[in-house]
TIMAR-384680 format. One record per atom (N, C-alpha, C): chain; atom name; x, y, z. Coordinates in steps of 0.2 Angstrom, whole numbers, plus 5000, padded with zeros to 4 digits. Each point is the difference from the previous one (the first is absolute). Layout:
// residues N
A / CA / X / Y / Z
...
//
This chain:
// residues 175
A / N / 4963 / 5047 / 5034
A / CA / 5001 / 4993 / 5002
A / C / 4997 / 4994 / 4996
A / N / 5004 / 4996 / 5001
A / CA / 4997 / 4993 / 4997
A / C / 5001 / 4994 / 5005
A / N / 4994 / 4997 / 4998
A / CA / 4999 / 4994 / 5003
A / C / 5006 / 4995 / 5001
A / N / 5005 / 4999 / 4995
A / CA / 5004 / 4995 / 5000
A / C / 4997 / 4993 / 4999
A / N / 4994 / 5001 / 4997
A / CA / 4996 / 4993 / 4998
A / C / 4998 / 5001 / 4993
A / N / 5002 / 4997 / 4994
A / CA / 4999 / 4999 / 4994
A / C / 4991 / 5002 / 4998
A / N / 5000 / 5002 / 4995
A / CA / 4993 / 5001 / 4997
A / C / 5000 / 4997 / 4996
A / N / 5003 / 5000 / 4994
A / CA / 5002 / 4998 / 4994
A / C / 5006 / 4999 / 4997
A / N / 5001 / 4994 / 4995
A / CA / 5005 / 4999 / 4996
A / C / 4998 / 5002 / 4994
A / N / 5003 / 5004 / 4998
A / CA / 5000 / 5003 / 4993
A / C / 5005 / 5000 / 4994
A / N / 4998 / 5001 / 4994
A / CA / 5003 / 5000 / 4996
A / C / 5003 / 5007 / 4998
A / N / 5005 / 5004 / 4999
A / CA / 5001 / 5007 / 4998
A / C / 5003 / 5000 / 4993
A / N / 5000 / 5006 / 4997
A / CA / 5003 / 5003 / 4994
A / C / 5005 / 5006 / 5000
A / N / 5006 / 4998 / 5000
A / CA / 5005 / 5005 / 5001
A / C / 5002 / 5004 / 4993
A / N / 4999 / 5005 / 5000
A / CA / 5003 / 5004 / 4994
A / C / 5002 / 5006 / 5002
A / N / 5009 / 5000 / 4998
A / CA / 5003 / 5005 / 5004
A / C / 5000 / 5000 / 5008
A / N / 4998 / 5007 / 5003
A / CA / 4998 / 5001 / 5006
A / C / 4993 / 5000 / 5002
A / N / 4995 / 4997 / 4996
A / CA / 4994 / 5000 / 5002
A / C / 4996 / 4993 / 4999
A / N / 4999 / 4997 / 5006
A / CA / 4997 / 4994 / 5003
A / C / 4991 / 5000 / 4998
A / N / 4999 / 4996 / 4997
A / CA / 4991 / 4999 / 4999
A / C / 4998 / 4993 / 5004
A / N / 4994 / 5000 / 5002
A / CA / 4998 / 4993 / 5003
A / C / 4993 / 5001 / 4999
A / N / 4996 / 4994 / 5000
A / CA / 4993 / 4999 / 4999
A / C / 4997 / 4997 / 5007
A / N / 4997 / 5004 / 5003
A / CA / 4996 / 5000 / 5007
A / C / 4992 / 4998 / 4998
A / N / 4998 / 4997 / 5004
A / CA / 4993 / 4999 / 5000
A / C / 4996 / 5004 / 5004
A / N / 5003 / 5005 / 5003
A / CA / 4997 / 5004 / 5005
A / C / 5001 / 5009 / 4995
A / N / 4995 / 5003 / 5004
A / CA / 5002 / 5008 / 4997
A / C / 5003 / 5004 / 5005
A / N / 5006 / 5002 / 4996
A / CA / 5005 / 5004 / 5002
A / C / 4999 / 5008 / 4998
A / N / 5003 / 5005 / 5003
A / CA / 5001 / 5006 / 4999
A / C / 5008 / 5002 / 5000
A / N / 4999 / 5004 / 4996
A / CA / 5008 / 5005 / 4999
A / C / 5003 / 5003 / 5006
A / N / 5005 / 4999 / 5004
A / CA / 5001 / 5002 / 5005
A / C / 4999 / 4994 / 5006
A / N / 4999 / 4994 / 4999
A / CA / 4998 / 4996 / 5006
A / C / 5007 / 4996 / 4998
A / N / 5002 / 4996 / 5007
A / CA / 5006 / 4997 / 5000
A / C / 4998 / 4993 / 5000
A / N / 5005 / 4996 / 4996
A / CA / 5000 / 4994 / 5001
A / C / 5005 / 4996 / 5002
A / N / 5003 / 4995 / 5004
A / CA / 5006 / 4999 / 4999
A / C / 5001 / 4994 / 4996
A / N / 5005 / 5001 / 4996
A / CA / 5001 / 4994 / 4993
A / C / 5008 / 4997 / 5003
A / N / 5000 / 4993 / 5004
A / CA / 5004 / 4997 / 5001
A / C / 5005 / 5004 / 5005
A / N / 4996 / 5003 / 5004
A / CA / 5003 / 5003 / 5007
A / C / 4999 / 5008 / 4999
A / N / 5001 / 5002 / 4994
A / CA / 5002 / 5008 / 4997
A / C / 4993 / 5002 / 5001
A / N / 5000 / 5005 / 5003
A / CA / 4993 / 5006 / 5001
A / C / 5001 / 5003 / 4993
A / N / 4995 / 5000 / 4995
A / CA / 4999 / 5003 / 4994
A / C / 4992 / 5004 / 5000
A / N / 5001 / 5007 / 4996
A / CA / 4996 / 5003 / 4999
A / C / 4996 / 5000 / 4993
A / N / 4994 / 4997 / 5000
A / CA / 4996 / 5000 / 4995
A / C / 5000 / 5008 / 4995
A / N / 5004 / 5000 / 4994
A / CA / 5000 / 5005 / 4996
A / C / 4993 / 5001 / 4995
A / N / 4999 / 4994 / 4997
A / CA / 4995 / 4999 / 4996
A / C / 4996 / 4995 / 5000
A / N / 4993 / 5002 / 4999
A / CA / 4995 / 4994 / 5001
A / C / 4996 / 4998 / 4994
A / N / 5000 / 4996 / 4997
A / CA / 4997 / 4999 / 4993
A / C / 4996 / 4993 / 5001
A / N / 4991 / 5000 / 5002
A / CA / 4996 / 4995 / 4999
A / C / 5003 / 4995 / 5008
A / N / 5004 / 4995 / 4998
A / CA / 5002 / 4996 / 5006
A / C / 5009 / 4999 / 5002
A / N / 5004 / 5005 / 4995
A / CA / 5006 / 5000 / 4999
A / C / 5002 / 5007 / 5004
A / N / 5006 / 4998 / 5002
A / CA / 5004 / 5005 / 5005
A / C / 5006 / 5001 / 4997
A / N / 5002 / 5007 / 5001
A / CA / 5007 / 5000 / 4999
A / C / 5004 / 5005 / 5005
A / N / 5006 / 4999 / 5000
A / CA / 5005 / 5000 / 5006
A / C / 5005 / 5003 / 4995
A / N / 5003 / 5008 / 5004
A / CA / 5008 / 5001 / 4996
A / C / 5004 / 4999 / 5005
A / N / 5006 / 4996 / 4999
A / CA / 5005 / 4999 / 5004
A / C / 5005 / 5003 / 5000
A / N / 5001 / 5004 / 5006
A / CA / 5004 / 5006 / 5000
A / C / 5008 / 4997 / 5000
A / N / 5005 / 5003 / 4999
A / CA / 5007 / 5000 / 4999
A / C / 5002 / 4997 / 5007
A / N / 4998 / 5003 / 5007
A / CA / 5002 / 4997 / 5005
A / C / 4997 / 4994 / 5003
A / N / 4993 / 4998 / 4996
A / CA / 4997 / 4994 / 5003
A / C / 5004 / 4994 / 4994
A / N / 5002 / 5001 / 4994
A / CA / 5003 / 4997 / 4996
A / C / 5006 / 4997 / 5003
A / N / 5003 / 5005 / 5004
A / CA / 5008 / 5000 / 5003
A / C / 5001 / 4993 / 5007
A / N / 4993 / 5003 / 5002
A / CA / 5001 / 4995 / 5008
A / C / 4994 / 4993 / 4997
A / N / 4998 / 4999 / 4996
A / CA / 4996 / 4995 / 4999
A / C / 5001 / 4995 / 4993
A / N / 4996 / 4994 / 5000
A / CA / 5002 / 4996 / 4995
A / C / 4996 / 5002 / 4994
A / N / 4997 / 5005 / 4999
A / CA / 4996 / 5003 / 4993
A / C / 5006 / 5000 / 4995
A / N / 5005 / 5003 / 5001
A / CA / 5006 / 5000 / 4995
A / C / 5001 / 4994 / 4996
A / N / 4999 / 4994 / 5004
A / CA / 5001 / 4995 / 4997
A / C / 4996 / 4994 / 4998
A / N / 4994 / 5003 / 5000
A / CA / 4993 / 4997 / 4996
A / C / 5000 / 5000 / 4995
A / N / 4996 / 4995 / 4996
A / CA / 4997 / 4999 / 4993
A / C / 4995 / 5002 / 5000
A / N / 4996 / 5000 / 4994
A / CA / 4993 / 5001 / 5000
A / C / 4997 / 4993 / 5001
A / N / 4994 / 5001 / 5002
A / CA / 4995 / 4995 / 5002
A / C / 5004 / 4996 / 5004
A / N / 5002 / 5002 / 5006
A / CA / 5002 / 4996 / 5007
A / C / 4993 / 5001 / 5005
A / N / 5001 / 4993 / 5005
A / CA / 4996 / 5000 / 5006
A / C / 5002 / 5004 / 5005
A / N / 4994 / 5003 / 5003
A / CA / 5002 / 5006 / 5005
A / C / 4994 / 4998 / 5005
A / N / 5004 / 5002 / 5007
A / CA / 4995 / 4999 / 5006
A / C / 4996 / 5007 / 5001
A / N / 4994 / 5001 / 5001
A / CA / 4997 / 5007 / 5000
A / C / 4996 / 5000 / 5006
A / N / 5000 / 5005 / 5006
A / CA / 4997 / 5002 / 5004
A / C / 4997 / 5007 / 5000
A / N / 4994 / 5000 / 5002
A / CA / 4998 / 5006 / 5000
A / C / 5000 / 5005 / 5005
A / N / 5000 / 5007 / 5000
A / CA / 5001 / 5003 / 5005
A / C / 4993 / 5000 / 5006
A / N / 5001 / 4998 / 5007
A / CA / 4994 / 4999 / 5003
A / C / 4996 / 5006 / 5000
A / N / 5004 / 5006 / 5001
A / CA / 4997 / 5007 / 5000
A / C / 4998 / 5000 / 5008
A / N / 5001 / 4996 / 5004
A / CA / 5000 / 5001 / 5007
A / C / 5007 / 4999 / 5002
A / N / 5001 / 5001 / 5007
A / CA / 5005 / 5000 / 5003
A / C / 5000 / 4994 / 5005
A / N / 5001 / 4993 / 5000
A / CA / 4998 / 4995 / 5002
A / C / 5008 / 4998 / 5003
A / N / 5001 / 5002 / 5008
A / CA / 5005 / 4997 / 5002
A / C / 5001 / 4993 / 5000
A / N / 5004 / 4996 / 4997
A / CA / 5002 / 4992 / 5001
A / C / 5006 / 4999 / 4999
A / N / 5001 / 4995 / 5000
A / CA / 5008 / 4997 / 4998
A / C / 5002 / 4999 / 4993
A / N / 4995 / 5000 / 4997
A / CA / 5001 / 4999 / 4992
A / C / 5001 / 5007 / 4995
A / N / 4996 / 5005 / 5004
A / CA / 5002 / 5006 / 4997
A / C / 5006 / 5001 / 4994
A / N / 5000 / 5002 / 4996
A / CA / 5006 / 5003 / 4997
A / C / 5000 / 5007 / 4996
A / N / 5004 / 5003 / 4998
A / CA / 4999 / 5007 / 4998
A / C / 5001 / 5000 / 4992
A / N / 5002 / 4995 / 4997
A / CA / 5001 / 5000 / 4993
A / C / 5005 / 5004 / 5000
A / N / 5004 / 5002 / 5002
A / CA / 5007 / 5003 / 4998
A / C / 5007 / 4995 / 5001
A / N / 5001 / 4999 / 4993
A / CA / 5006 / 4995 / 4999
A / C / 5007 / 5002 / 5003
A / N / 5001 / 4997 / 5003
A / CA / 5008 / 5001 / 5004
A / C / 5006 / 4998 / 4995
A / N / 4999 / 4994 / 4998
A / CA / 5005 / 4997 / 4996
A / C / 4998 / 4995 / 4995
A / N / 5002 / 4997 / 4997
A / CA / 5000 / 4994 / 4995
A / C / 5004 / 4992 / 5004
A / N / 4997 / 4995 / 4999
A / CA / 5004 / 4993 / 5003
A / C / 5000 / 4997 / 4994
A / N / 5003 / 4995 / 5001
A / CA / 5002 / 4994 / 4996
A / C / 4997 / 4992 / 5002
A / N / 4996 / 4996 / 4997
A / CA / 4998 / 4995 / 5003
A / C / 5007 / 4996 / 5000
A / N / 5002 / 4997 / 5006
A / CA / 5006 / 4995 / 5001
A / C / 4998 / 4994 / 4999
A / N / 4995 / 4999 / 5004
A / CA / 4997 / 4991 / 5000
A / C / 4993 / 4999 / 5004
A / N / 4995 / 4997 / 4996
A / CA / 4994 / 4999 / 5001
A / C / 4997 / 4992 / 5002
A / N / 4999 / 5000 / 5006
A / CA / 4997 / 4992 / 5003
A / C / 4993 / 5003 / 4999
A / N / 4995 / 4993 / 5004
A / CA / 4993 / 5000 / 5000
A / C / 4999 / 5005 / 5006
A / N / 5004 / 5001 / 5003
A / CA / 4999 / 5005 / 5006
A / C / 5004 / 5005 / 5002
A / N / 5005 / 5001 / 4995
A / CA / 5004 / 5008 / 5002
A / C / 5003 / 5002 / 4994
A / N / 5002 / 5006 / 5000
A / CA / 5003 / 5004 / 4996
A / C / 5008 / 5002 / 5001
A / N / 5003 / 4999 / 4997
A / CA / 5007 / 5003 / 5003
A / C / 5001 / 5007 / 4994
A / N / 5000 / 5006 / 5003
A / CA / 5001 / 5006 / 4996
A / C / 5006 / 5003 / 5001
A / N / 5005 / 5003 / 4993
A / CA / 5006 / 5002 / 5003
A / C / 4998 / 5008 / 5001
A / N / 5003 / 5003 / 5003
A / CA / 5000 / 5009 / 5000
A / C / 5006 / 5002 / 5000
A / N / 4999 / 5008 / 5000
A / CA / 5006 / 5003 / 5000
A / C / 5002 / 5000 / 5007
A / N / 5006 / 4998 / 5003
A / CA / 5001 / 5001 / 5008
A / C / 5000 / 5007 / 5002
A / N / 4999 / 5005 / 4997
A / CA / 5000 / 5006 / 5003
A / C / 4994 / 5001 / 5004
A / N / 4996 / 4995 / 4998
A / CA / 4993 / 5000 / 5004
A / C / 4999 / 4996 / 5004
A / N / 5005 / 4996 / 5002
A / CA / 5000 / 4997 / 5006
A / C / 4997 / 5001 / 5006
A / N / 5002 / 5007 / 5003
A / CA / 4996 / 5004 / 5004
A / C / 4995 / 5000 / 5001
A / N / 4996 / 5001 / 4994
A / CA / 4992 / 5002 / 5001
A / C / 4995 / 4993 / 5001
A / N / 5007 / 4995 / 4999
A / CA / 4993 / 4992 / 5001
A / C / 5003 / 4999 / 5007
A / N / 5005 / 5003 / 5003
A / CA / 5001 / 4996 / 5007
A / C / 4994 / 5003 / 5004
A / N / 4998 / 4995 / 5004
A / CA / 4995 / 4999 / 5006
A / C / 4994 / 5001 / 4997
A / N / 4998 / 4998 / 4992
A / CA / 4993 / 5000 / 4998
A / C / 4997 / 4994 / 5000
A / N / 4995 / 5000 / 4999
A / CA / 4997 / 4993 / 4999
A / C / 4998 / 4998 / 4993
A / N / 4997 / 5006 / 4996
A / CA / 4997 / 5000 / 4993
A / C / 5004 / 5004 / 4996
A / N / 4998 / 4997 / 4994
A / CA / 5003 / 5006 / 4994
A / C / 4996 / 4998 / 4995
A / N / 4999 / 5005 / 4996
A / CA / 4995 / 5001 / 4993
A / C / 5004 / 4997 / 4992
A / N / 4998 / 4994 / 4998
A / CA / 5003 / 4998 / 4995
A / C / 4995 / 5000 / 4994
A / N / 5002 / 5006 / 4995
A / CA / 4995 / 5001 / 4995
A / C / 4994 / 4999 / 5003
A / N / 4998 / 5006 / 5006
A / CA / 4993 / 5001 / 5003
A / C / 4998 / 4994 / 5005
A / N / 5004 / 4996 / 4999
A / CA / 4996 / 4994 / 5005
A / C / 5005 / 4999 / 5007
A / N / 4995 / 5000 / 5006
A / CA / 5004 / 5002 / 5007
A / C / 5001 / 4993 / 5001
A / N / 5007 / 5000 / 5002
A / CA / 5002 / 4993 / 5001
A / C / 5006 / 5000 / 5007
A / N / 4998 / 4994 / 5003
A / CA / 5004 / 4999 / 5007
A / C / 5009 / 4999 / 4998
A / N / 5004 / 5005 / 5004
A / CA / 5005 / 4999 / 4998
A / C / 5003 / 4993 / 5004
A / N / 5004 / 4994 / 4997
A / CA / 5001 / 4996 / 5004
A / C / 5007 / 4999 / 5003
A / N / 5005 / 5002 / 4995
A / CA / 5008 / 4999 / 5003
A / C / 5001 / 5008 / 4995
A / N / 5006 / 5002 / 5004
A / CA / 5002 / 5006 / 4998
A / C / 5009 / 4999 / 4998
A / N / 5003 / 5000 / 4995
A / CA / 5007 / 5000 / 4999
A / C / 5003 / 5007 / 4997
A / N / 5007 / 4999 / 4999
A / CA / 5003 / 5007 / 4997
A / C / 4999 / 5002 / 4993
A / N / 4997 / 4995 / 4996
A / CA / 4999 / 5004 / 4993
A / C / 4992 / 4996 / 4999
A / N / 4997 / 4996 / 5004
A / CA / 4994 / 4998 / 4998
A / C / 4995 / 4997 / 5006
A / N / 4992 / 5000 / 4998
A / CA / 4997 / 4998 / 5005
A / C / 4997 / 4997 / 4998
A / N / 4995 / 4994 / 5006
A / CA / 4996 / 4994 / 4996
A / C / 4993 / 5003 / 5003
A / N / 4993 / 4999 / 4996
A / CA / 4996 / 5002 / 5003
A / C / 4996 / 4992 / 5000
A / N / 4995 / 5001 / 5004
A / CA / 4995 / 4993 / 4999
A / C / 4994 / 5002 / 4995
A / N / 5000 / 4994 / 4997
A / CA / 4993 / 5001 / 4994
A / C / 4995 / 4995 / 5003
A / N / 4993 / 5000 / 5000
A / CA / 4995 / 4995 / 5000
A / C / 4996 / 4999 / 4994
A / N / 4998 / 4996 / 5000
A / CA / 4995 / 4997 / 4995
A / C / 4996 / 5005 / 4998
A / N / 4996 / 5004 / 5003
A / CA / 4994 / 5005 / 5000
A / C / 5004 / 5007 / 4997
A / N / 5007 / 5001 / 5000
A / CA / 5005 / 5005 / 4997
A / C / 5000 / 4998 / 4993
A / N / 5003 / 4994 / 5000
A / CA / 5002 / 4997 / 4994
A / C / 4994 / 5000 / 4995
A / N / 4994 / 4997 / 5002
A / CA / 4995 / 4999 / 4996
A / C / 4996 / 5007 / 4999
A / N / 5002 / 5005 / 5002
A / CA / 4996 / 5006 / 4999
A / C / 5005 / 5008 / 4998
A / N / 5006 / 4998 / 4997
A / CA / 5005 / 5005 / 4999
A / C / 5003 / 4997 / 4995
A / N / 5005 / 5004 / 4997
A / CA / 5005 / 4999 / 4995
A / C / 5005 / 4997 / 5003
A / N / 5001 / 4998 / 5007
A / CA / 5006 / 4996 / 5002
A / C / 5001 / 4993 / 4997
A / N / 4992 / 4998 / 4997
A / CA / 5001 / 4992 / 4998
A / C / 5005 / 5000 / 4993
A / N / 5000 / 5007 / 4997
A / CA / 5004 / 4999 / 4994
A / C / 5007 / 5003 / 5001
A / N / 5002 / 5000 / 5005
A / CA / 5007 / 5004 / 5002
A / C / 5006 / 4993 / 4998
A / N / 5003 / 5002 / 4997
A / CA / 5006 / 4995 / 4998
A / C / 5007 / 5003 / 5004
A / N / 5005 / 4997 / 4999
A / CA / 5005 / 5003 / 5003
A / C / 5004 / 5003 / 4995
A / N / 5001 / 5007 / 5004
A / CA / 5003 / 5003 / 4994
A / C / 4996 / 5008 / 4999
A / N / 4993 / 4997 / 5003
A / CA / 4996 / 5007 / 4998
A / C / 5000 / 5005 / 5005
A / N / 4999 / 5008 / 4996
A / CA / 5001 / 5005 / 5003
A / C / 4994 / 5002 / 5004
A / N / 4999 / 5002 / 5007
A / CA / 4996 / 5002 / 5004
A / C / 5001 / 5007 / 5004
A / N / 4993 / 5004 / 5002
A / CA / 5001 / 5006 / 5001
A / C / 4999 / 4997 / 5008
A / N / 5004 / 5004 / 5005
A / CA / 5000 / 4999 / 5007
A / C / 4998 / 5005 / 5004
A / N / 4995 / 5001 / 5004
A / CA / 4999 / 5006 / 5005
A / C / 5002 / 4997 / 5006
A / N / 5005 / 5005 / 5004
A / CA / 5001 / 4999 / 5006
A / C / 4994 / 5005 / 5005
A / N / 4994 / 4997 / 5003
A / CA / 4996 / 5003 / 5002
A / C / 5000 / 4999 / 5008
A / N / 4996 / 5004 / 5003
A / CA / 5001 / 5001 / 5008
A / C / 4997 / 4995 / 5004
A / N / 5001 / 4993 / 4999
A / CA / 4998 / 4996 / 5005
A / C / 5006 / 4997 / 5004
A / N / 5000 / 5001 / 5005
A / CA / 5006 / 4999 / 5004
A / C / 4998 / 4996 / 5007
A / N / 5005 / 4997 / 5003
A / CA / 4999 / 4995 / 5006
A / C / 5000 / 5005 / 5005
A / N / 4996 / 4998 / 5005
A / CA / 4999 / 5005 / 5005
A / C / 5003 / 4995 / 5007
//
């Protein structure tokens, strides 16, 4: 489980299906890190660099097939503890979405309408690993609220219309 609260914004290097990033913490092979909402296992550690192998399954359902070298990403660290809260995400990407519009307080995100039922009754969704409140749900897009603290501490501040993002529909439902 990941908290849905971003710990770092980092640049990554991508070479084929291997992603490398520099972190200021000590990590070990086999540990999980959530990069843009996608749970990845550390495959190699060299000093302050960690590498991850992107499987064909992850590449198929995430934005990683579209990324270029040296892009900014949200990084979350697996807490190691199971702490039940409304922000917990699994790091399992359901699909990708497209930024339709962005204002100072809201994002509009286009998604494949076959996932519409997964959003019905939910209050939150994870966008690139950031837990956000669903504002409105439409047939092929939804809106989420964004606050200054989210904009200032995540890659959302760099989003532009047309950006491809990772989406996780996690189990936070209206009671």
